[in-house]
Every structure is written in C-alpha cells, then in structure tokens.
N, C-alpha and C positions, 0 to 999 in steps of 0.2 A: 606431918606424919599421918594424920587423920585423913587428909586429902588423897595421899598415896593409897591408903587402904581402900577408900571409896572408889577410886579409879580402878584398881585392880578387881575389885568385886564387880563393877559394870562390865569390864572386858570379859570376865569369866561367864557371866550371865548371857552375854551375846554369843559367846562361843557355843554355849549349850544350846541355845535356840537355833542357831545356824545348824549345828549337827542334827537336831531334830527335823528341820525342814528337809535337809538332804536325804535323811532317812525316808521322810514321806514321799519325795518325788521318785525315789528308787522303788518304793512300793508300788506307786501308780503306773510306772513304766512296766513293772513285772506284771501287773494286772492287765496291761494293754489299753490303759486309758490315755493314750496320747491324743491331745487336743491341738489342732492347727489354727492360729490366728489368721483371719482372712478379712478382706474388705469386700462388700457387696453393693450392688445397685439393683434396683427393680427394673424388669423390662417394661418399657413404656411404648404406648401407641402413639404414633405421630407421623409427620410427613417427612419424606426424604427424597433428595434429588441427586442425580449424578451430572457431572459437567465436564467439559473440556476446557483447559486453561490456554489462554493465548495473550499476546500483547499487541498493541497497536498505538496509533496516534489519533487523537481527537481532531475531526475536521468538520467544518460547517456543512450542513445538508445541502445548502444552496450558496453559491458564490458567483459573482459576475464582475467582469471588467467593464466599467461604464465609460461610454464615449459617444459623441454625436454621430448621427447616421449620414450627415453631410459635412463637407469641408467648410471651414469659415473661421472667423476670429471670435474668441470667447468674449462674450459680454459680461457674463456672471456665473459664478459658482456658488450655490447656496448650501453647501455642506463642507465640513472639515473632518479630519481624522478624529475618530472617537465619537462622532455624532451618531445618535440613533435616528433613523428616518423611517417613514411609513411608505407603504407601497402606493405609487402614484404621484408621490412628492416630486416637485420640479427640482431638479439637481443642477442642470446646465442650460444656459441660454447662449445662443450665438448672436451676432450682429445681424439684424433683419431688414436693414434699409434697402439694399439691393433687391432683396427677395419681395419686399413689399411693392416695389416699383414694378418688378416683373409681373406680379399678380395683377396689378392695375392695367398693364398693357394687355395681358391675356383676356381680362374681362372686357376691355374696350373692343378687342378684335372679336370676341364672341358676339358682342351687341351688333356689330357691323355685319357679320355673317348671318345672324338671325333676321336682321332687317332685309337683306338681300333675298333670303328665302321667302320671307313673308311677301315681299314685292312680287316674286314670281308666282307664288301660290294664289295671289289676289288677281292675277291676270293683267292685261293691258288695258289702261284706262282709255275712255273715249277721247279725251283731249290729246293723248298721245297718239292716237290713230289719226286725228285731224291734223296734227302737226306733221306727221309722217306723209299724209297726203298732200299737204301744202309743199313740203320739201320735194316730193316727187314731181309735182307740177312745175315747180321752179326749175328743177334739174332737167325736165323734159324740155322746157322752153329754151334753156341754156344750150341744150344739145342741138335743138332745131336750128337756132341762130349760128352756132358754131359749125353745123353741117352745111348750111347755106354758104357762109363765109368761106369755107374750105373749098366747096365746089366751084366758087367764083375764082378763087386763087389758083385752083388747079388748072382751069381753062386758060388763065392768063399765063401761068408758068409754062404750059405746054406751047403757047405761042411766043415764048421768050420775051414777054413784056414786063415780067416782074423778076426780081432777083430771087435766087434760090433760098437766101436767108429769110426773106419775107414769107415765102411759100412755107418753109419749115416751121416758122413761128406760128402760122395759122393751123398748120397740121398738128402741132403740139396742143394748141388750145382746144382743138376738135377732140383729141384723145382724152384730155383732162375732162372736158364736158361729158364724154361718153362714159368715163369711169364714174363720175358723180351721179350720172343718171342710173347707172346699174346699181350703185350703192344705195340710192334713194329708193329704187324699186324693190330691192331686198329688204330694206328697212320697212317699207310699207307692208310688204308680204308678211314679215315677221310680227309686225304690229297687229294686223288683222288676224293672224293665226294664233298669236299668244305663245307663252313659253312652252318649250318641248319637255317631254319626260326626261331627257338627258339633261337639259338645263336644271331642272328641279333636283335630279339626282346629285348632280355636281354641287349644287348649293347645299343640299343636306349634308354631303360629305364635308363640306367646309365648316358647317356648324358643329358637326361631331369633332372634327379636328380642333376647332377652337375650345370646345368643351374639355377636351383631354388637356389641352394647354392650361386651362384654368385649374383643373383637378391637379395637375403636376405642380403648378405654383403653390396651391393650397398645401399639397403634401410636403413641399420643400419647407414651407413655413412651419408646419407642424414638426417636421424633422429638425428644425432649428432649436426646438426645445426637448431636452431629455429628461425623462421622468424615471423614477426608481421602479424596477420591475417587481420588487418585493420589499417587505419590511426587513430591516436589518441594521448593521453598524458599518460606518465607513472605516476601513482599516488603512487605506492608502490614498493620498492626494498627490497626483503626479503632474498636474498642470495648473496654471494660474490665470486670472483674468488678463485679457489682452493678447494671449498666445494664439498662434494660428494652428488649427488642428486639421487633420485630413480624414476622410473616410476610407481611402485606399492609399496606403495601408491604414487600417484603423488606429486611431490614437486613443490610448486609454487615459482617461482624466482621473477617475475615481475607481477604487476597488471596494466592492460591497459584499458582505457576508451576512447570512442569516444563521444565528445560532439558537433560535428558539427550539430547533431540533438539530442534533448533531449526529454524526456517524463515526464509528471506529472500524477501520479496515484491518482485519487479521488474517493470518494464514492458518488454515486448519490441516493438520497432517493428513496425508493421503489415506492412512489406515483408519482414520476416525471419520472419514468424510460420509460414510454411510449412515452415521448417526445424527448428522446435522440436517435439519429441515428448515425450510423457510417458515417463519412464524415462531420458531424455538425462542424461549426466553433467555435472557442473559443478565448478568450482574457486572457492572463496570465500576472500577475504583481508580482513582488517581492520587498521586502523592500529595497534592495540594490539600486534599480532604481525606486524610487517612481513616477517619471514623465514619465516613459516609460511603453508601453503595448506591449506585444509579441504575435503575431497571431499564433494560433495553430489549430489542427484539431483532431477530435475524430477518433482514429484508432482501439481501441479495447473495446468491451463492454462484460464484463463477464456475461454469462447467469444465473449464480447462485447467490442468494442473500447471504450476510453475515448474519448469524443468530443473532449475537449480536447487530450489528448496523442497521439492516434491510436496507442495502444499497447495491447497485451494484458497483463493481470495474469497473471503466472507465478510459481508458489511453488517454492522450492528447499528440500528437506529435508536436513538435515546431522546426522550423528551427532556429538554434542558431547562428545568424550572428554576427561575432566578438567574439564569444565565451563568451558573457556576463553572460549567465546563467551557474552556477557552480553546480556540483553534491552536493546534500544535502541542497540546498536553499529552504526555505519555500516559497510556491507559493500560490496565490489567483487566482482562475480560475472562469471565466465566460463562460459557455457553451451556445452558441447561439442556441435556439431550434426553433425560428420562426422569419422570416424577411419579412417585408413589404416595398416595394419601392413606392415613389411617392404618399403618402397618406397624409390626413389632420392630422396635429398634433397640440395639445394645451397643455398648462401647466395643470398638475392635480389639482392645486389650484383653477382653474377657475370653477371646477365642483361642483354643488349643488346636493346632493342626497336627494330625497323627494318621498315618496310612492313607493319605489322600483324602481325609474327611475332616470336617469341623466338629469340635466338641465344646461344650461349656459344663461348668459344675453349677448345679442348682442346689441352693440350701433350703432345706425344710426341717424345722424343729432340731437345729444344731447338728444336722447331718447333711453332708454333701453327697450329690448323685451326679454321676457322669451321664451327660445326654448329648446325643448326636443332633446336630441341626443343619438346616440348609439356609444358605444365605443369598441375599439379592444384591441390589446396588448398594454403594457406599457413598458417604459424603463426609470428608475429613476423617475423624476418628469414630464416626458413627456408622453403623452397617445395619442393613435390613435383614431380619430372619423371617424366611418365608415358611418354614416348617420346623417344629420341635420345641417351641417355647410358647407361653401364654402371657399375656399383659399381667403385670403385678408380681410375677415370680422373682425371687431373689436369685441373681447369679454372681459368681465370684469374679472379681476383677483384679484382685491382688492375693497371692498366696496359693493359687490354683495349681502350680507346678509341685507343690508339696502334698497334693491331695490324691486320694484314690477313691474309687466308688464306694461309698459308705463311711468315709472318714468323718470323725467327729470335728466340729469346727467351733470356734469362738469369734463372733463378729466384732471386729474392733472398729469398723467404719461402715456406715450404711445400714440399711435395713432398720430393724428395731434395737440395734445394739446387743442382741442376745448371743 
C-alpha cells in the first residue's frame, strides 16, 4: 500500500514539472526567443584543384618485339618470361659458323686486292724489265727463223715441189711466232712504261670492294647477336633454341616491356578539351591498390577527335615506383585542369542558391547573418570562395534552411559549441 502511494506521488510531481516547462516554452515563443540549432565549420584557407575524370588501361611506356636482324638457326636464348633484363644485355645468339667462314674469305680477298694495288703503286721492278727484254729478244729470234722458213717454203710451194699441207704448217708456225713477238713487244713496252692511272684506279676500286665485303661480313656477325634495346621485363617467349628464324618476314622471339614508366590513354570529352594542356598533372588509381594514388602528367594530346565517341585521345605518363602498376590494369584518371593555392574553401553543403546567387549564413555571437558569396572551382564536396568570406569565420552547414538574416542560433556541432 505504501509503495502505491509513493508511486502516485512521483507521477504527480512529474506532471507538475512538465506543465511548468510547457508554460515556460510558450512564454519564450511569445517573447520571440526562437533559437535554431545549427552545425558550423570555419572557413579555411588552403589549396584546391578541379579535374576531369576519365578511365583507361595501363600500358608500358616502351615495348618491343625482339628478334634477330638476319635469318639463321637459334643457338641460345638467354632470357625467359618474367625475367628482368638490362639495356644492352645479350638475349639471342644465332649459329655463327658460316658467317665466320664468310668473314675469313672476305679478309683474304681484301689482302690480295691490297697487295695487287701496292705492287702497282711501287712500279715495275728492274728485274721484271730485264725479263721482258729477254723475252722480247727470244720472240724476235723465233719470228726471224719462222719468217725465213716461211719464205723458203713459199717459193717451193709456188714451184709445186712441196705439198700444201707442209706449206700450211710452216705458215701457221710463222703466224704463231708473229703473235708471240707482238705480245713480248707489248709486255716490254708496259714494263718500261710502268702501270697506268687506269690500272691503279681499277686496283683501288677492287680494294674498296673487298673492304665493303669485310664490313658486310662483320655486320652479319654482329647481327647474329641480339641485345636488349632497353631495360625491362620479358613478358613473352615465342621461340626456342634450335629453331630457324627469318628476318623477312621478321620472326618475334621475345616480347619486352619497360614498366619503370607507364602510360594511360584516356578519352577526353570534346567540350572539356580546351581545359587540358600538355604538362597538366593527373592522379591515377587502380583497383589493385584502392588506398593509393599515383601522380602522373599529360604528355600527349591527339589533335584529332574520335568520330564515334567525340573524345580526344590523351596520354598520361606515370613514374611507376616499385613496378606496382602492371600492363593491362584498369585505371581511373583525374586530370587536374586548374589549381588555386591559399584560397578560402568551404563545404559545398553550406551554400544556399536563391535568385541566381549563392549565399551562406555566417554565425557571430549566436546570431546568423545571410551573406552573398562568389564561388570559384570545386573539388568533390569542397568549393572555393573568391569573395564574401574571410578565413576563420563560422558558417552554417546544417540547419541553414530554417534561418533568416538575424536569427538566433545554438551551435550543436563545430565552432566553439556556443
């Protein structure tokens, strides 16, 4: 019984206090003491940028299909898929046996040509002239004897005392002796005169031709060894040792990519093209590393528009530290087209649009004041204010639609909590 009395007394007391509070609120409302709870933030000075979003695929900055420059059989391949190689490293060697023999032949021919030229430039030696003179004297004596024998047989043949067959044999001997005499005479003449300019020119041309043959042989030997044009990773191996490869058409043995620097090719909408400039910064993200952002730079802007998509091809180059970005990754790109430093920045939610203008409510000593502002570029939920606010001022971000110029407020979040 006592518990019931105590319970009823407690309820009665609560009802009395509730009635009193209701009466107090009604009095404050009548007196015009309406207070609006709001959330505020301070205007901050900072940096802001605007960007264009696009998507693309990560590609290596450099890639090459590697194969020998000449045809032949593969002797060795010194790299496999996944291997990292350095520029200038030997990758492929062809069988060089036939090429080595061809070079030896070319070197020998060059030596012969140079010796012949040197002989001509040195002139005719004295002993060669003496040999030519002796040969001429012998040929002259042979001709004289053949001529006397021919004259004797001729007279006998005219008298019909010798057969025609014997006469013809003597006639042939005479002609042979005459030819030998003329040849010996010309040889002696050349020996005494020495080599002509034409002879020397021909010999020099033969030397040059032999030198070219040696260079070609050396070049083929060099081409039988294929080196890496740059540092990177082998991503494909298409041939093995012992297989025959050709230079025409070219045979691809290895595919090499350089991912120290990579690029992303994106399509920029035609209407945004005027904002993008070569050298603009960019931020690249990929699904494999959702918490990471990779800085890049616009390096190429194709001046022609793609008819189907009405976009311009734009290439972003990225320094790929640690090789995290891989060939073929899907990439999201933000191309920074404008950057402002040390400007006033506020949340976009604080702005009220009315009559074509932007306004915010500034709180000063628990009173809100409506203020017209001018905005600049935006980045996500942040926006630049170019005129109308000062750093450090409190602006309303929640509850502003219940405010009027001069309304009293109670800060429930942000500011100093007043």
